[in-house]
ZATI-997371 format. One record per residue (C-alpha): residue in three letters; y, x, z. Coordinates in pm, whole numbers, padded with zeros to 5 digits. Example, Ala and Ser with C-alpha at 12.3 -4.5 7.8 and 13.67 -1.06 7.14 Angstrom:
BEGIN
  residuo       y       x       z
      ALA  -00450   01230   00780
      SER  -00106   01367   00714
This chain:
BEGIN
  residuo       y       x       z
      MET   16873   00659   15905
      THR   17252   00666   15911
      THR   17490   00960   15925
      LYS   17851   00965   16043
      ARG   18107   01235   15994
      LYS   18471   01207   16095
      GLY   18707   01502   16096
      LYS   18596   01770   16338
      LYS   18365   01542   16528
      PRO   17994   01622   16499
      GLU   17790   01455   16234
      THR   17517   01226   16374
      VAL   17178   01122   16247
      LYS   17058   00799   16407
      VAL   16716   00638   16431
      GLY   16737   00315   16631
      ASN   16931   00394   16948
      VAL   16869   00766   16922
      ALA   17143   00992   16783
      VAL   17106   01360   16702
      ARG   17431   01551   16653
      ILE   17499   01820   16394
      TYR   17789   02052   16474
      ARG   17973   02228   16193
      ARG   18089   02572   16296
      GLN   18248   02863   16125
      LYS   18135   03215   16193
      THR   18293   03542   16095
      VAL   18099   03856   16018
      LYS   18216   04198   15908
      VAL   18099   04305   15563
      LYS   18111   04665   15445
      LEU   18225   04706   15085
      LYS   18109   04971   14841
      ASP   18431   05167   14882
      GLY   18368   05197   15255
      ARG   18618   04935   15369
      THR   18511   04663   15616
      VAL   18642   04310   15561
      PRO   18578   03980   15745
      LYS   18368   03712   15580
      ILE   18373   03351   15698
      TYR   18078   03117   15644
      THR   17972   02774   15772
      VAL   17682   02719   16015
      TYR   17528   02380   16095
      ALA   17397   02362   16455
      VAL   17149   02079   16520
      GLU   17136   01962   16884
      ASP   16781   01936   17026
      TYR   16681   01763   17353
      THR   16311   01713   17281
      ASN   16196   01951   17556
      GLY   16434   01813   17818
      THR   16699   02083   17786
      ARG   16975   02135   17532
      ARG   16921   02387   17256
      PHE   17034   02433   16895
      HIS   16876   02498   16556
      ASP   17116   02688   16326
      THR   17111   02683   15947
      THR   17363   02751   15670
      LYS   17222   02467   15458
      HIS   17358   02118   15525
      ALA   17056   01943   15373
      LYS   16820   02143   15594
      ALA   17026   02056   15903
      VAL   17002   01685   15821
      ALA   16625   01715   15773
      ILE   16587   01885   16111
      ALA   16802   01618   16278
      GLN   16596   01343   16114
      ARG   16272   01491   16247
      LEU   16411   01529   16599
      ALA   16550   01177   16598
      ASP   16213   01037   16490
      GLN   16039   01222   16774
      LEU   16287   01105   17035
      ALA   16287   00746   16910
      ASN   15910   00733   16917
      GLY   15911   00864   17275
      GLN   16162   00601   17380
      THR   15949   00328   17221
      VAL   15647   00439   17422
      ALA   15857   00462   17738
      ALA   15993   00112   17683
      ARG   15639  -00027   17682
      MET   15546   00145   18009
      SER   15460  -00062   18314
      ASN   15618   00025   18648
      THR   15295   00200   18751
      GLN   15285   00402   18429
      ALA   15650   00497   18464
      ALA   15592   00614   18822
      SER   15292   00816   18707
      PHE   15502   00977   18435
      GLY   15772   01068   18684
      ARG   15519   01218   18923
      ALA   15367   01424   18642
      VAL   15706   01565   18549
      GLU   15774   01656   18914
      LEU   15439   01832   18950
      LEU   15508   02040   18640
      LYS   15860   02147   18739
      PRO   15749   02468   18922
      THR   15555   02579   18613
      GLY   15836   02526   18363
      VAL   15581   02372   18122
      ALA   15677   02053   17941
      LEU   15456   01748   17995
      GLU   15348   01723   17633
      VAL   15258   02094   17626
      CYS   15053   02051   17942
      ALA   14876   01750   17792
      GLY   14789   01952   17482
      ILE   14644   02238   17689
      PHE   14443   01993   17900
      ALA   14300   01825   17592
      GLU   14194   02158   17440
      MET   14029   02276   17765
      PHE   13855   01940   17803
      ALA   13707   01977   17455
      ILE   13594   02337   17517
      MET   13426   02262   17852
      GLY   13297   01917   17764
      GLY   13463   01754   18063
      ALA   13724   01792   18335
      HIS   13608   02121   18490
      HIS   13946   02294   18474
      VAL   13989   02370   18843
      GLU   13638   02515   18877
      ALA   13693   02724   18563
      ALA   14026   02854   18694
      ARG   13875   02948   19030
      LEU   13584   03125   18864
      TRP   13821   03310   18632
      LYS   14036   03423   18925
      GLN   13731   03529   19124
      THR   13587   03717   18828
      ARG   13909   03899   18742
      ALA   13983   03984   19104
      ALA   13636   04133   19150
      VAL   13684   04380   18863
      THR   13816   04692   19032
      THR   13876   04895   18715
      HIS   13932   04776   18361
      LYS   13764   04982   18089
      THR   13681   04934   17725
      VAL   13324   04920   17602
      ALA   13363   05261   17435
      GLU   13492   05419   17757
      VAL   13194   05292   17957
      VAL   12952   05410   17686
      THR   13098   05760   17707
      GLU   13076   05757   18087
      LEU   12715   05634   18082
      VAL   12605   05900   17833
      GLN   12767   06173   18043
      HIS   12599   06031   18352
      LYS   12257   06044   18184
      LYS   12316   06402   18075
      ALA   12411   06494   18431
      ARG   12086   06336   18549
      GLN   11911   06571   18305
      LYS   11757   06299   18096
      SER   11581   06417   17782
      ALA   11788   06497   17475
      ARG   11587   06242   17278
      TYR   11660   05965   17529
      VAL   12031   06050   17550
      GLY   12060   06072   17172
      ASP   11898   05733   17120
      LEU   12111   05576   17394
      SER   12431   05722   17251
      ALA   12355   05620   16892
      ARG   12270   05260   16975
      LEU   12556   05205   17220
      ASN   12819   05365   16998
      ARG   12715   05125   16724
      PHE   12757   04842   16974
      ALA   13096   04972   17095
      LYS   13223   04989   16738
      ASP   13210   04610   16716
      PHE   13354   04542   17063
      GLY   13682   04723   17121
      GLY   13811   04522   17419
      ASP   13760   04521   17794
      ILE   13390   04531   17884
      SER   13447   04260   18149
      ASN   13533   04013   17871
      LEU   13189   04030   17707
      THR   12987   03707   17718
      THR   12620   03626   17673
      SER   12715   03452   17350
      ASP   12882   03772   17221
      LEU   12567   03973   17288
      THR   12332   03714   17140
      HIS   12529   03673   16818
      TRP   12561   04049   16779
      LEU   12187   04104   16818
      ASP   12113   03816   16579
      GLY   12346   03974   16325
      LEU   12162   04307   16320
      LYS   11891   04171   16086
      VAL   11637   04423   16216
      ALA   11272   04409   16325
      PRO   11198   04252   16666
      ARG   11108   04589   16817
      THR   11441   04742   16706
      ALA   11636   04440   16834
      LYS   11454   04467   17166
      ASN   11549   04834   17192
      PHE   11915   04747   17133
      GLN   11894   04473   17394
      ARG   11744   04720   17642
      VAL   12024   04978   17609
      ILE   12292   04706   17623
      ALA   12139   04582   17948
      THR   12147   04939   18080
      LEU   12514   04973   17984
      LEU   12618   04649   18152
      ALA   12416   04723   18466
      PHE   12593   05059   18484
      ALA   12930   04888   18437
      GLN   12861   04631   18707
      ALA   12749   04898   18955
      ARG   13086   05070   18909
      GLY   13306   04765   18933
      TYR   13392   04733   18564
      ILE   13213   04394   18560
      ALA   13232   04149   18849
      LYS   12915   04107   19052
      GLY   12713   03808   18935
      THR   12880   03793   18591
      ASN   12666   04040   18397
      PRO   12621   03866   18058
      ALA   12301   04061   17985
      GLU   12118   03883   18268
      ASP   12123   03551   18082
      MET   12022   03685   17742
      GLU   11707   03543   17591
      ARG   11448   03818   17609
      ILE   11331   03948   17275
      ASN   10954   03974   17256
      SER   10840   04215   16988
      ASN   10476   04110   16999
      GLY   10525   03763   16853
      GLY   10614   03585   17174
      ASP   10287   03630   17365
      ILE   10317   03632   17743
      GLU   10245   03976   17885
      ILE   10064   04015   18217
      TYR   09932   04306   18418
      THR   09565   04369   18474
      PRO   09463   04405   18840
      LYS   09424   04780   18784
      GLU   09775   04812   18632
      LEU   09934   04618   18917
      ALA   09747   04824   19175
      ASP   09884   05140   19015
      LEU   10240   05002   19017
      LEU   10217   04916   19387
      LYS   10064   05253   19467
      HIS   10356   05442   19310
      ALA   10644   05209   19400
      PRO   10910   05367   19630
      LYS   10914   05223   19981
      ASP   11230   05013   19929
      TYR   11114   04888   19589
      LEU   10760   04793   19690
      PRO   10851   04450   19842
      TYR   11027   04366   19514
      VAL   10707   04430   19318
      ALA   10488   04248   19570
      LEU   10710   03937   19581
      GLY   10715   03914   19203
      ALA   10342   03973   19164
      PHE   10204   03765   19453
      ALA   10473   03495   19501
      GLY   10598   03456   19144
      LEU   10965   03490   19241
      ARG   11206   03558   18956
      SER   11396   03887   18952
      ALA   11728   03714   19026
      GLU   11568   03523   19316
      ILE   11433   03842   19473
      GLU   11773   04008   19441
      ARG   11931   03718   19636
      LEU   11651   03688   19890
      GLU   11701   03794   20254
      TRP   11432   03895   20502
      LYS   11516   03593   20716
      ASP   11401   03376   20423
      ILE   11048   03516   20459
      ASP   10856   03351   20743
      LEU   10546   03566   20778
      PRO   10410   03387   21089
      GLY   10464   03048   20926
      GLY   10329   03167   20592
      TYR   10618   03058   20366
      ILE   10907   03200   20168
      HIS   11213   02974   20165
      VAL   11388   02997   19829
      ALA   11717   02816   19892
      ALA   11888   02615   19619
      ASP   12169   02869   19586
      LYS   11914   03146   19533
      ALA   11687   02967   19286
      LYS   11742   02973   18911
      THR   11682   02598   18891
      ALA   11921   02533   19185
      GLN   11637   02349   19359
      ARG   11504   02451   19699
      ARG   11134   02533   19723
      LEU   10880   02678   19965
      VAL   10645   02944   19831
      PRO   10328   03024   20027
      VAL   10279   03378   20152
      LEU   09928   03453   20032
      PRO   09709   03673   20257
      ASN   09739   03990   20050
      LEU   10118   03947   20016
      ALA   10145   03913   20395
      ARG   09974   04251   20430
      TRP   10216   04413   20186
      LEU   10519   04271   20369
      LYS   10399   04328   20727
      PRO   10550   04682   20758
      TYR   10890   04529   20673
      ALA   10873   04238   20920
      LYS   11155   04368   21142
      ARG   11400   04429   20860
      ARG   11725   04235   20831
      GLY   11965   04166   20548
      LYS   11872   04155   20181
      VAL   11524   04239   20060
      TRP   11673   04445   19774
      THR   11983   04631   19889
      GLY   12059   04824   19573
      ASN   12249   04720   19262
      ILE   12111   04641   18919
      TYR   12139   04999   18807
      ASP   11942   05116   19114
      LEU   11682   04854   19029
      GLN   11637   04986   18678
      GLU   11605   05339   18812
      ALA   11338   05234   19064
      ARG   11153   05042   18795
      ALA   11157   05339   18558
      GLU   11042   05577   18833
      THR   10753   05345   18927
      THR   10626   05280   18575
      LYS   10645   05649   18484
      ALA   10454   05757   18795
      ALA   10194   05483   18750
      GLY   10155   05542   18377
      VAL   10200   05168   18320
      ALA   10443   05021   18069
      TRP   10700   04775   18204
      LYS   10638   04421   18079
      SER   10926   04178   18057
      ASN   10882   03922   18337
      GLY   10531   04066   18374
      LEU   10515   04028   18754
      ARG   10603   03657   18747
      HIS   10385   03589   18441
      SER   10095   03762   18612
      PHE   10131   03556   18930
      VAL   10139   03225   18743
      SER   09847   03320   18519
      TYR   09618   03446   18795
      ARG   09722   03173   19040
      LEU   09640   02901   18787
      ALA   09303   03060   18714
      ASP   09235   03085   19088
      ILE   09320   02731   19208
      GLN   09299   02535   18878
      ASN   09598   02318   18973
      ALA   09895   02334   18733
      ALA   10109   02101   18944
      GLN   10076   02316   19256
      VAL   10140   02639   19065
      ALA   10446   02483   18903
      LEU   10577   02381   19245
      GLU   10528   02730   19384
      ALA   10684   02901   19082
      GLY   10974   02657   19039
      ASN   10860   02553   18694
      SER   10727   02239   18528
      PRO   10353   02157   18515
      THR   10382   02111   18139
      MET   10518   02463   18088
      VAL   10259   02614   18321
      PHE   09970   02434   18149
      LYS   10102   02511   17800
      HIS   10172   02883   17841
      TYR   09938   03010   18111
      ARG   09611   02818   18076
      GLU   09310   03035   17983
      LEU   09505   03364   17993
      VAL   09266   03509   18254
      LYS   08929   03426   18403
      PRO   08875   03314   18765
      SER   08689   03638   18840
      ALA   08996   03841   18740
      ALA   09211   03617   18960
      LYS   08991   03693   19261
      ALA   09032   04063   19195
      TYR   09408   04027   19146
      PHE   09473   03851   19478
      ALA   09244   04095   19658
      ILE   09485   04382   19591
      ALA   09606   04480   19936
      PRO   09718   04790   20126
      THR   09518   04974   20388
      HIS   09669   05213   20644
      PRO   09899   05382   20563
      ALA   10090   05155   20322
      ASN   10053   05205   19948
      VAL   09683   05296   19974
      LEU   09494   05022   19793
      THR   09161   04860   19845
      MET   09020   04717   19524
      PRO   08709   04510   19456
      GLU   08447   04692   19251
      GLN   08464   04435   18972
      THR   08838   04489   18908
      GLU   08798   04703   18597
      ALA   08561   04459   18433
      ALA   08738   04140   18533
      GLN   08984   04130   18244
């Protein structure tokens, strides 16, 4: 490093062919004395010229040594950049120029852009920036009203009171959700599945208590989505791992329990129950399903790739008893389930209460797989119908029920009018 200083000319700090100038300037400020008089005070300022971001700016300091140190650092940066540029091929130089041109409308320097790109690449594990940006825009645009978690909790509690829910239910809901809101003060649309999972893990409570917290959080987020506070399709509760308080055992319905659910299901909710119980469709798949996807004459349900959890298309047979449940709806058009998630929870609660049957997490799908495997004794075929792997089917569902119970299960069918069931005599004993 060399420095030059002649008269009033700027001092320079050089590294190779790069020179950074330091301008010495005098500034005058007015100082108020103790006796009330104001007098001018002159002091020296060293202004270091900086071109590292492509435009001219200055770093001011009253210390000469600090100004030289700043100039040295800037000169090193610029010299290093020139060394890299000197080694560029014509193709690399053209690419650099094009990159600078593309960034001009944004006002972001190339090195800043490169840093942002590298950080995003690391976060997403690859170059998915455009897809992420589009999803972010779509998600934010779909949120009609922005509200904090606490605001939505208050609104939900008031809504439940207006619906004349029991004081015990409202009190439990309020207590659990206010505890949740205390730890999440931001916009409810910013919550992620990871946020919910880590919060539940951090409670350090019994499985049953954690499951109860998970249930009310799911209710809150379904309520928020139904009112436009969360974009449709982005509810983080839907992807949470379900907490099983009974040690992880798969829960299924007995034929009698399922018959009672179907008997008391509201007309618009009945196809939802039937498709889960007799076709093994997942809840999310039923919510995306349209009536045109159900070919009753052909005997198949077409679960398209964009409607399946596994993103793989599959054909599910319409079993004879399912065909009878769906026949009254054959002329319908549009979606099978037309309500929102909150409506779904209401219909589910109404059905289970009227039937006197507890709701079992994924119970409809688990029941189908269990009874279907017992009925046909073919894990590969059941896996294909359910969109699962034969290994998982064989591991989790083998020997859950007996073939006699399976016969009773798939004999559950309506008579005229709908929702009146005919049941084999052995149903009660075939457990």
